[in-house]
C-alpha positions in Angstrom: 68.3 23.4 196.1 70.8 21.2 194.3 69.6 18.0 196.1 66.4 17.5 194.1 64.3 19.8 196.2 61.6 22.0 194.7 61.2 25.6 195.6 57.8 27.1 196.5 57.8 29.2 193.2 58.4 26.1 191.1 55.6 24.2 192.8 53.3 27.2 192.4 54.2 27.5 188.7 53.5 23.8 188.2 50.1 24.1 189.9 49.1 27.1 187.9 50.0 25.3 184.7 47.9 22.3 185.7 44.9 24.5 186.6 45.2 26.2 183.2 45.3 22.9 181.5 42.2 21.7 183.4 40.3 24.9 182.6 41.2 24.5 179.0 39.9 21.0 178.9 36.6 22.1 180.6 36.2 24.9 178.1 36.8 22.5 175.2 34.1 20.2 176.6 31.7 23.0 176.9 32.4 24.2 173.3 31.9 20.8 171.8 28.7 19.8 173.7 25.7 18.6 171.7 22.6 16.5 172.1 20.8 14.9 169.2 17.9 12.5 169.5 15.3 10.9 167.2 12.7 8.2 167.1 13.2 5.2 164.8 10.4 3.6 162.8 9.9 1.0 165.5 9.3 3.8 168.1 12.6 3.4 169.9 14.5 6.5 171.0 18.1 7.0 169.6 20.1 9.4 171.7 23.6 10.8 170.7 25.2 13.2 173.1 28.6 14.8 173.7 28.5 16.4 177.1 31.0 17.7 179.7 32.0 15.1 182.2 29.7 16.3 185.0 26.6 16.7 182.8 27.3 13.3 181.2 27.5 11.6 184.6 24.3 13.2 185.6 22.5 12.1 182.4 23.8 8.5 182.9 22.5 8.5 186.5 19.1 9.8 185.4 18.9 7.1 182.6 19.9 4.4 185.1 17.3 5.6 187.5 14.6 5.7 184.7 15.4 2.2 183.5 15.5 0.6 187.0 12.1 1.9 188.3 9.1 -0.3 188.2 6.8 2.4 186.8 9.4 3.6 184.3 8.7 7.2 185.5 11.2 9.6 187.1 11.0 13.2 188.1 14.6 13.5 187.1 13.9 13.1 183.4 10.3 14.5 183.8 8.8 12.0 181.4 7.2 8.7 181.5 8.4 5.9 179.2 4.9 4.5 179.0 3.8 7.8 177.3 6.3 7.6 174.5 4.1 5.7 172.0 1.5 8.5 172.3 4.1 11.2 171.7 5.2 9.8 168.4 1.6 9.6 166.9 
């Protein structure tokens, strides 16, 4: 072992430490998650969110899909952008 080789137990210990670190990061993301939104006077939606990485990626994909469709409607977000003016009245 004196030639820079790693033993199985050292590799296993390193992997366990990395897994614990990753779980700790995921738990922190879950604990700090929040979503706030409001409508401005001009009717525009303001969205502020802190989400875990996976949930954030899913939201971004849904928003991209909603903004790229001709009808502005998606089943992913379950709302129609064209109906927003009626919602704020």
